[in-house]
KELO-555516 format. One record per residue (C-alpha): x, y, z. Coordinates in pm, whole numbers. Layout:
<pts>
<x X y Y z Z>
...
</pts>
This chain:
<pts>
<x 1240 y 6661 z -1293>
<x 1575 y 6679 z -1471>
<x 1782 y 6363 z -1442>
<x 2123 y 6319 z -1600>
<x 2148 y 5964 z -1735>
<x 2502 y 5835 z -1690>
<x 2637 y 5487 z -1739>
<x 2393 y 5208 z -1821>
<x 2020 y 5210 z -1759>
<x 1751 y 4972 z -1880>
<x 1481 y 5029 z -2141>
<x 1230 y 4759 z -2223>
<x 936 y 4750 z -2464>
<x 630 y 4533 z -2510>
<x 629 y 4572 z -2892>
<x 262 y 4659 z -2877>
<x 47 y 4708 z -3187>
<x -308 y 4837 z -3221>
<x -562 y 4606 z -3060>
<x -317 y 4403 z -2850>
<x -251 y 4424 z -2475>
<x 70 y 4238 z -2389>
<x 256 y 4316 z -2066>
<x 635 y 4358 z -2063>
<x 833 y 4249 z -1754>
<x 1177 y 4347 z -1623>
<x 1261 y 4126 z -1322>
<x 1548 y 4203 z -1085>
<x 1777 y 3937 z -935>
<x 1680 y 3811 z -587>
<x 1739 y 4053 z -298>
<x 1819 y 3956 z 63>
<x 1692 y 4250 z 266>
<x 1862 y 4330 z 598>
<x 1675 y 4349 z 925>
<x 1693 y 4731 z 929>
<x 1481 y 5045 z 964>
<x 1372 y 5266 z 673>
<x 1448 y 5036 z 380>
<x 1390 y 5247 z 66>
<x 1376 y 5119 z -291>
<x 1442 y 5409 z -532>
<x 1478 y 5457 z -907>
<x 1423 y 5701 z -1194>
<x 1160 y 5613 z -1457>
<x 1055 y 5758 z -1793>
<x 740 y 5586 z -1931>
<x 626 y 5649 z -2291>
<x 286 y 5555 z -2437>
<x 182 y 5327 z -2153>
<x -156 y 5250 z -2006>
<x -24 y 5114 z -1673>
<x 320 y 5088 z -1511>
<x 359 y 4875 z -1197>
<x 627 y 4786 z -945>
<x 550 y 4440 z -806>
<x 710 y 4232 z -530>
<x 741 y 3855 z -496>
<x 756 y 3815 z -114>
<x 893 y 3460 z -140>
<x 1150 y 3534 z -410>
<x 957 y 3314 z -656>
<x 1057 y 3389 z -1016>
<x 723 y 3284 z -1172>
<x 482 y 3568 z -1253>
<x 209 y 3442 z -1018>
<x 450 y 3482 z -725>
<x 447 y 3864 z -764>
<x 145 y 3919 z -541>
<x 221 y 4263 z -391>
<x 185 y 4596 z -577>
<x 413 y 4880 z -455>
<x 351 y 5141 z -723>
<x 115 y 5222 z -1013>
<x 156 y 5492 z -1281>
<x -126 y 5543 z -1532>
<x 23 y 5836 z -1723>
<x -18 y 5833 z -2102>
<x 139 y 6002 z -2400>
<x 503 y 6074 z -2487>
<x 700 y 6162 z -2174>
<x 1051 y 6310 z -2203>
<x 1094 y 6377 z -1829>
<x 1239 y 6142 z -1572>
<x 1034 y 6079 z -1256>
<x 1200 y 6002 z -924>
<x 1029 y 5724 z -725>
<x 1106 y 5612 z -369>
<x 919 y 5315 z -217>
<x 932 y 5162 z 130>
<x 1035 y 4800 z 169>
<x 1000 y 4795 z 547>
<x 730 y 4528 z 523>
<x 988 y 4286 z 380>
<x 1283 y 4345 z 615>
<x 1491 y 4034 z 674>
<x 1332 y 3852 z 378>
<x 1439 y 3714 z 42>
<x 1236 y 3894 z -230>
<x 1226 y 3983 z -600>
<x 1113 y 4312 z -756>
<x 965 y 4341 z -1107>
<x 885 y 4639 z -1330>
<x 577 y 4571 z -1546>
<x 406 y 4787 z -1807>
<x 120 y 4760 z -2056>
<x 110 y 4976 z -2369>
<x -173 y 5090 z -2592>
<x -226 y 5142 z -2967>
<x 144 y 5183 z -3052>
<x 496 y 5080 z -2955>
<x 547 y 5152 z -2585>
<x 851 y 5145 z -2359>
<x 974 y 5229 z -2013>
<x 1325 y 5349 z -1925>
<x 1460 y 5264 z -1576>
<x 1779 y 5412 z -1429>
<x 1974 y 5440 z -1101>
<x 1794 y 5163 z -911>
<x 1909 y 5163 z -547>
<x 1821 y 5027 z -204>
<x 1911 y 5220 z 111>
<x 1835 y 5159 z 474>
<x 1882 y 5296 z 823>
<x 2062 y 5128 z 1107>
<x 2067 y 4749 z 1083>
<x 1901 y 4585 z 1383>
<x 2103 y 4310 z 1545>
<x 1877 y 4018 z 1634>
<x 1930 y 3659 z 1733>
<x 2025 y 3484 z 1410>
<x 1863 y 3151 z 1323>
<x 2122 y 2915 z 1178>
<x 2065 y 2626 z 938>
<x 2293 y 2328 z 874>
<x 2359 y 2182 z 530>
<x 2494 y 1824 z 534>
<x 2612 y 1671 z 206>
<x 2700 y 1303 z 160>
<x 2836 y 1091 z -127>
<x 3048 y 786 z -204>
<x 3395 y 938 z -173>
<x 3544 y 676 z -405>
<x 3331 y 805 z -696>
<x 3319 y 1182 z -644>
<x 3308 y 1476 z -407>
<x 3057 y 1736 z -284>
<x 3097 y 2096 z -171>
<x 2878 y 2358 z -2>
<x 2794 y 2192 z 328>
<x 2819 y 2400 z 645>
<x 2620 y 2631 z 872>
<x 2436 y 2932 z 724>
<x 2181 y 3196 z 838>
<x 1815 y 3112 z 787>
<x 1678 y 3202 z 439>
<x 2027 y 3202 z 287>
<x 2087 y 3099 z -73>
<x 2365 y 2839 z -64>
<x 2552 y 2705 z -368>
<x 2618 y 2330 z -355>
<x 2783 y 2107 z -616>
<x 2877 y 1747 z -688>
<x 3185 y 1651 z -892>
<x 3239 y 1302 z -1035>
<x 3586 y 1150 z -1049>
<x 3732 y 1012 z -1373>
<x 3545 y 700 z -1481>
<x 3224 y 802 z -1302>
<x 2930 y 1032 z -1372>
<x 2680 y 1221 z -1156>
<x 2327 y 1071 z -1139>
<x 2138 y 1310 z -912>
<x 2063 y 1424 z -557>
<x 1854 y 1234 z -307>
<x 1569 y 1489 z -340>
<x 1534 y 1411 z -714>
<x 1721 y 1713 z -852>
<x 1959 y 1618 z -1135>
<x 2167 y 1938 z -1154>
<x 2521 y 1880 z -1028>
<x 2553 y 2249 z -931>
<x 2250 y 2418 z -780>
<x 2126 y 2677 z -526>
<x 1948 y 2590 z -200>
<x 1715 y 2832 z -20>
<x 1758 y 2734 z 345>
<x 1441 y 2732 z 551>
<x 1536 y 2428 z 759>
<x 1830 y 2201 z 828>
<x 1898 y 2008 z 505>
<x 2070 y 1674 z 437>
<x 2133 y 1562 z 78>
<x 2320 y 1272 z -81>
<x 2485 y 1292 z -424>
<x 2473 y 969 z -627>
<x 2740 y 865 z -879>
<x 2775 y 563 z -1107>
<x 3052 y 403 z -1308>
<x 3073 y 477 z -1680>
<x 3341 y 215 z -1737>
<x 3252 y -81 z -1963>
<x 3259 y -403 z -1758>
<x 3479 y -691 z -1876>
<x 3301 y -921 z -2122>
<x 3320 y -1209 z -1877>
<x 3125 y -1003 z -1623>
<x 2855 y -892 z -1870>
<x 2498 y -985 z -1772>
<x 2267 y -1063 z -2063>
<x 1887 y -1062 z -2068>
<x 1627 y -1170 z -2324>
<x 1355 y -935 z -2445>
<x 1055 y -1108 z -2607>
<x 800 y -903 z -2802>
<x 454 y -1049 z -2872>
<x 118 y -932 z -3008>
<x -231 y -999 z -2875>
<x -402 y -1133 z -3083>
<x -116 y -1307 z -3259>
<x -41 y -1224 z -3620>
<x -208 y -881 z -3646>
<x 121 y -695 z -3700>
<x 494 y -723 z -3749>
<x 705 y -689 z -3433>
<x 1067 y -586 z -3386>
<x 1316 y -528 z -3106>
<x 1320 y -870 z -2943>
<x 1655 y -1034 z -2868>
<x 1940 y -1060 z -2618>
<x 2082 y -744 z -2466>
<x 2335 y -640 z -2204>
<x 2183 y -542 z -1871>
<x 2132 y -164 z -1854>
<x 2096 y -114 z -2229>
<x 1802 y 88 z -2362>
<x 1642 y -88 z -2659>
<x 1379 y 14 z -2910>
<x 1082 y -217 z -2963>
<x 769 y -162 z -3169>
<x 512 y -289 z -3415>
<x 436 y -227 z -3784>
<x 88 y -279 z -3920>
<x 69 y -464 z -4257>
<x -9 y -269 z -4575>
<x -279 y -517 z -4683>
<x -636 y -424 z -4598>
<x -834 y -619 z -4339>
<x -1198 y -675 z -4427>
<x -1476 y -579 z -4189>
<x -1280 y -332 z -3975>
<x -929 y -277 z -3840>
<x -705 y -355 z -3544>
<x -650 y -64 z -3305>
<x -344 y -55 z -3077>
<x -451 y -5 z -2713>
<x -117 y -27 z -2534>
<x 174 y -241 z -2416>
<x 147 y -486 z -2130>
<x 358 y -254 z -1911>
<x 98 y 25 z -1945>
<x 288 y 238 z -2198>
<x 127 y 349 z -2526>
<x 423 y 483 z -2728>
<x 528 y 322 z -3054>
<x 818 y 273 z -3078>
<x 878 y 205 z -2709>
<x 1219 y 254 z -2546>
<x 1284 y -2 z -2275>
<x 1571 y -23 z -2027>
<x 1676 y -387 z -1991>
<x 1710 y -495 z -1629>
<x 1584 y -855 z -1649>
<x 1439 y -1112 z -1888>
<x 1126 y -940 z -2016>
<x 822 y -1034 z -2222>
<x 621 y -736 z -2343>
<x 295 y -765 z -2537>
<x 139 y -523 z -2783>
<x -237 y -535 z -2725>
<x -490 y -463 z -2999>
<x -869 y -447 z -3014>
<x -1086 y -509 z -3314>
<x -1274 y -202 z -3441>
<x -1554 y -349 z -3650>
<x -1694 y -180 z -3962>
<x -2064 y -238 z -3897>
<x -2148 y -141 z -4256>
<x -1969 y -456 z -4378>
<x -2013 y -703 z -4093>
<x -2347 y -881 z -4080>
<x -2499 y -1196 z -3937>
<x -2628 y -1327 z -4268>
<x -2453 y -1575 z -4493>
<x -2347 y -1325 z -4761>
<x -1978 y -1306 z -4846>
<x -1781 y -1050 z -4651>
<x -1494 y -1002 z -4895>
<x -1393 y -1090 z -5250>
<x -1605 y -1342 z -5438>
<x -1309 y -1566 z -5518>
<x -1283 y -1660 z -5149>
<x -1639 y -1807 z -5136>
<x -1671 y -1750 z -4763>
<x -1982 y -1838 z -4566>
<x -2061 y -1938 z -4209>
<x -2355 y -2164 z -4121>
<x -2569 y -2205 z -3931>
<x -2573 y -1847 z -3800>
<x -2702 y -1814 z -3527>
<x -2542 y -2140 z -3416>
<x -2509 y -2367 z -3115>
<x -2254 y -2641 z -3046>
<x -2077 y -2634 z -3383>
<x -2043 y -2399 z -3679>
<x -1911 y -2463 z -4031>
<x -1683 y -2211 z -4200>
<x -1704 y -2267 z -4575>
<x -1395 y -2137 z -4755>
<x -1226 y -2259 z -5072>
<x -864 y -2240 z -4954>
<x -668 y -2346 z -4644>
<x -705 y -2092 z -4363>
<x -657 y -2045 z -3992>
<x -981 y -1992 z -3799>
<x -998 y -1801 z -3470>
<x -1289 y -1676 z -3263>
<x -1267 y -1336 z -3095>
<x -1492 y -1160 z -2848>
<x -1634 y -815 z -2926>
<x -1321 y -642 z -2787>
<x -1095 y -829 z -3032>
<x -951 y -1068 z -2770>
<x -882 y -1420 z -2901>
<x -1086 y -1669 z -2699>
<x -1052 y -1971 z -2931>
<x -717 y -2024 z -3109>
<x -678 y -2170 z -3460>
<x -574 y -2513 z -3326>
<x -933 y -2585 z -3220>
<x -1079 y -2592 z -3573>
<x -1101 y -2910 z -3788>
<x -1069 y -2921 z -4167>
<x -1361 y -3061 z -4366>
<x -1298 y -3279 z -4676>
<x -1585 y -3351 z -4917>
<x -1672 y -3694 z -5064>
<x -1463 y -3619 z -5375>
<x -1158 y -3544 z -5156>
<x -1176 y -3169 z -5211>
<x -1109 y -2924 z -4928>
<x -1433 y -2741 z -4839>
<x -1378 y -2559 z -4511>
<x -1369 y -2611 z -4135>
<x -1589 y -2723 z -3850>
<x -1544 y -2528 z -3527>
<x -1669 y -2647 z -3187>
<x -1843 y -2360 z -3002>
<x -2016 y -2555 z -2726>
<x -1800 y -2387 z -2462>
<x -1903 y -2033 z -2566>
<x -2172 y -1852 z -2374>
<x -2458 y -1711 z -2585>
<x -2377 y -1376 z -2741>
<x -2203 y -1203 z -3034>
<x -1851 y -1298 z -3155>
<x -1619 y -1242 z -3449>
<x -1484 y -1529 z -3663>
<x -1139 y -1443 z -3798>
<x -1038 y -1627 z -4118>
<x -675 y -1578 z -4222>
<x -594 y -1701 z -4574>
<x -264 y -1675 z -4756>
<x -390 y -1354 z -4922>
<x -589 y -1166 z -4660>
<x -757 y -1165 z -4320>
<x -1138 y -1179 z -4322>
<x -1384 y -1125 z -4037>
<x -1747 y -1227 z -4003>
<x -1988 y -1184 z -3717>
<x -2127 y -1493 z -3542>
<x -2424 y -1522 z -3306>
<x -2406 y -1805 z -3051>
<x -2741 y -1906 z -2909>
</pts>
């Protein structure tokens, strides 16, 4: 059929190359169909090098591809086509509805394209029926801003609503969770929404509310912490941890999360009250280096040994320099702090280590953590 192309049409391509099958989509704006007889959707098309050309309908007006569930037309012609085809399709099944129409094509083995022109919708006499009306009610604090778009509209109408903040205030969001100040509503029921605003003015210093943020680590001392301090209520602060560069013998500390359930590092926290937040770690033991014998676990100059091992009641940690001794369970949780160990001095007044009471520990496997001025050492202990 001869078709004289005047004005603007649309040509779209899927940029296909040999071996690929990518579909190309051309989606029309939403259409509100009248309640009428003989609704006809017509257009001229000229496909070139395609394997399939479809006209699809989204009955609900959904823009996402999986909403286009209905197929109106299929063309499986191939080769180079210089002629325009006239197509007329019935939309009677969708009368009175809000729909979208999409043109889709798949090419093969080369660049493919489809030209579309003179898209039109025609219908017969519009049927007058009892109209269903929907009410939109919009609320806000009139001292902070204004809203527009409320009123009475036909069912399935698309209604534009908006919220405008006055000077010194800003828009927060609608009561249904949407944060766009201007938006479209598809009316399927009566709708009531509230627009929320807040002040952006800085309060006087005398009225400022301050809160303290405390950042801790569990176990203590496994990392450097930052971000603690005093902040104005409503501020967003950055807190976090930094692991030391020095190596830890016998394994490593693994971060498992903050006490508020978050796992990001750094963590961004909005200050609304005095807050203590804890970075939790667990000990990941290197079983190739941690044993239950009395051999040294780290450098020889530390002269570390634990005896007896297995032990009951009390254990001696022999180390040649002042240290802090802690006992951890197998998850890395501190169950006996350093304050519960007692230094041992030999007969010649030389420091020789520590005695640690373990009578309150149930039988099982534990880690002894020895922190010297140079490094942190770990040795496995069996309590019997």
